[in-house]
C-alpha positions in Angstrom: 0.3 -17.9 1.8 -2.3 -18.4 -1.1 -4.5 -15.7 -2.3 -7.5 -16.5 -0.2 -9.9 -14.4 1.8 -10.7 -15.5 5.4 -13.7 -13.2 5.5 -15.6 -10.9 3.2 -18.0 -9.7 5.8 -19.0 -6.0 5.4 -16.7 -5.9 2.2 -13.8 -6.5 4.6 -11.4 -8.8 3.1 -9.3 -10.4 5.8 -6.1 -11.9 4.4 -4.6 -13.2 7.7 -5.7 -13.0 11.3 -4.7 -14.4 14.8 -4.7 -13.2 18.4 -2.2 -10.4 17.7 -2.5 -9.2 14.1 -5.1 -8.7 11.4 -4.1 -8.1 7.7 -6.8 -6.8 5.4 -6.9 -6.1 1.6 -7.8 -2.4 1.4 -10.1 -1.2 -1.3 -9.6 1.9 -3.4 -11.3 5.0 -1.6 -10.9 3.6 1.9 -8.9 5.8 4.4 -6.8 3.8 6.7 -7.2 6.1 9.6 -9.5 8.9 10.2 -8.9 12.4 8.7 -10.5 15.8 8.2 -13.0 14.4 5.7 -14.9 12.7 8.5 -15.3 9.4 6.5 -15.4 6.3 8.2 -11.7 4.9 8.3 -10.7 1.3 7.6 -9.5 1.1 11.2 -13.1 1.4 12.4 -14.4 -0.9 10.0 -11.9 -3.6 11.3 -12.8 -2.7 15.0 -16.4 -3.4 14.1 -15.5 -6.7 12.5 -13.4 -7.8 15.6 -16.2 -6.7 17.9 -18.9 -8.6 16.2 -16.8 -11.7 15.4 -15.6 -12.2 19.0 -18.7 -10.5 20.8 -16.3 -8.0 22.5 -17.9 -5.8 25.1 -16.7 -2.2 25.2 -13.9 -0.7 23.2 -11.9 -2.8 20.8 -8.1 -2.1 20.7 -6.5 -1.7 17.2 -3.2 -0.2 16.4 -2.4 1.3 13.0 1.0 0.2 11.8 1.2 1.6 8.5 -0.9 3.4 5.9 -1.6 3.4 2.1 -2.8 6.3 0.1 -6.7 6.5 -0.2 -6.8 5.6 -4.2 -4.4 2.7 -3.6 -5.3 -0.8 -2.9 -3.8 -3.8 -1.2 -2.2 -5.0 2.1 -2.7 -3.1 5.3 -1.5 -4.6 8.7 -3.1 -3.7 12.0 -2.2 -4.8 15.6 -4.8 -6.2 17.8 -2.8 -6.1 21.0 -0.7 -3.4 22.7 2.1 -6.1 22.9 2.2 -6.5 19.4 2.1 -2.8 18.2 5.6 -1.4 19.4 7.2 -4.7 18.0 5.7 -4.1 14.6 6.5 -0.3 14.6 10.0 -1.3 15.3 10.1 -3.8 12.3 8.9 -1.1 10.0 11.2 1.6 11.5 14.3 -0.7 11.1 13.1 -1.8 7.5 12.9 -5.4 8.5 9.8 -6.0 6.4 9.6 -6.8 2.7 6.8 -4.7 0.8 6.2 -5.5 -2.8 3.8 -3.3 -4.8 2.5 -3.8 -8.4 1.6 -0.9 -10.6 0.3 -0.3 -14.2 1.8 2.4 -16.3 1.1 3.5 -19.9 4.7 4.2 -20.8 7.6 1.9 -20.9 10.2 2.5 -18.2 13.7 3.4 -19.7 15.1 0.1 -18.4 13.9 -3.5 -17.8 14.7 -3.1 -14.2 16.4 -0.3 -12.3 17.0 1.5 -9.0 15.6 4.9 -8.6 17.1 7.4 -6.2 15.6 10.7 -5.7 15.1 13.5 -3.1 11.3 14.1 -2.5 9.9 17.2 -1.1 6.3 17.3 0.2 4.1 20.2 -0.5 1.3 20.2 2.3 -0.7 22.6 0.5 -1.6 20.5 -2.5 -0.6 17.2 -0.8 2.0 16.5 -3.5 5.7 15.5 -3.6 8.2 16.6 -6.0 11.2 14.5 -7.0 14.7 16.1 -7.4 17.9 14.5 -8.8 20.0 16.2 -6.1 19.3 16.9 -2.3 17.3 20.1 -1.9 16.1 21.9 1.2 13.4 20.0 3.2 13.8 16.9 0.8 14.1 13.4 1.9 16.1 10.6 0.1 13.8 8.2 -1.6 15.0 4.6 -3.0 13.0 2.1 -4.9 13.6 -0.8 -7.1 11.5 -1.8 -10.1 11.3 -4.4 -12.8 8.8 -5.0 -15.6 6.8 -8.1 -14.9 4.6 -8.1 -18.0 3.9 -6.2 -21.1 0.1 -5.9 -21.7 -1.7 -4.5 -24.9 -1.8 -1.0 -23.6 0.1 -0.8 -20.3 3.3 -2.4 -18.5 2.9 -4.2 -15.2 5.8 -3.1 -12.8 6.9 -4.8 -9.5 8.3 -2.5 -7.0 10.2 -2.8 -3.8 10.6 0.1 -1.5 13.9 0.8 0.4 12.3 3.9 2.0 8.8 5.1 2.7 8.3 8.7 1.7 5.0 10.5 0.9 3.7 9.2 -2.4 7.1 7.9 -3.2 6.0 5.3 -5.8 3.8 7.7 -7.5 6.3 10.4 -7.5 9.3 8.6 -8.5 7.6 6.7 -11.4 6.1 10.0 -12.9 9.5 11.5 -12.6 10.9 8.9 -15.2 7.8 9.5 -17.4 5.8 6.7 -16.1 2.8 8.0 -14.1 0.4 5.3 -12.7 -2.8 4.6 -14.6 -5.5 6.8 -13.1 -3.1 9.1 -11.3 -4.2 12.6 -12.2 -2.1 14.2 -9.4 1.1 13.0 -11.0 0.3 13.4 -14.6 -1.8 10.5 -15.9 -4.2 11.8 -18.5 -7.4 10.1 -17.5 -8.8 9.0 -14.2 -10.0 5.5 -13.4 -13.7 4.9 -13.1 -13.6 4.2 -9.6 -11.3 7.1 -8.8 -8.5 4.6 -7.9 -5.0 4.6 -9.1 -3.5 1.2 -10.3 -1.0 0.9 -7.6 -1.5 -2.3 -5.4 0.3 -3.3 -2.3 0.6 -6.9 -3.4 2.8 -8.7 -0.8 3.9 -8.3 2.7 6.7 -10.4 4.5 7.6 -9.9 8.1 8.5 -11.8 11.2 5.5 -12.3 13.4 5.8 -9.9 16.5 5.0 -12.5 19.2 5.4 -15.9 17.6 8.6 -14.9 15.7 7.4 -16.9 12.7 7.9 -15.8 9.1 4.7 -14.4 7.7 4.0 -13.8 3.9 0.6 -12.4 2.7 -0.5 -11.8 -0.7 -3.3 -9.6 -1.5 -5.6 -10.4 -4.5 -6.0 -7.8 -7.3 -9.0 -5.6 -7.6 -11.7 -6.9 -9.9 -10.8 -5.3 -13.2 -10.2 -6.5 -16.7 -6.8 -5.0 -16.8 -5.6 -6.2 -13.5 -7.2 -9.7 -14.6 -4.8 -9.6 -17.7 -1.6 -9.3 -15.2 -2.2 -12.8 -13.9 
């Protein structure tokens, strides 16, 4: 699918929509689902969009299939029907989706492309994960594949494919090889981005439609930023 927006109403970038699913391009700072901050989540914004667009009375059904960290941008998939949600959950649980991320890092990774394997342990007190080379107590195995797509003047553009989905996995694993993501103070980058984002973008999602059984491929346009612009 080409990089185009079906809707930009209320700053909601809809990338794909049909009767059963809706895919949006999350902005930095948006939370996917409600949390203790009390800020309006993206799920509520999408519900309002559906309610307005289709003049739906009463409550709008919307199922949250997966999440992105608050400072991260890119593709988020929601279910519009109770029929589609368990099927989508099964696809994600069985790793039958392909998720591709782009990240900007200051330091050059050790290899042009590589597979990183760590054991990650989450600390709920500071909402941070630590990477270990060997399995430790309360750790979970984390696997990702990266390759350098482009060398910019001051940064390297990496493409990442996840094999597992752990807490802060990309952020933590890249930091562990000396390549923290641009703007990610939590994992060792020296300066924050002006909009408090980190330069990690959920770029592409490929999956089988839960009802139509068709292959779906969605690409999320990059945030408007001079450095991201240089990646294309």
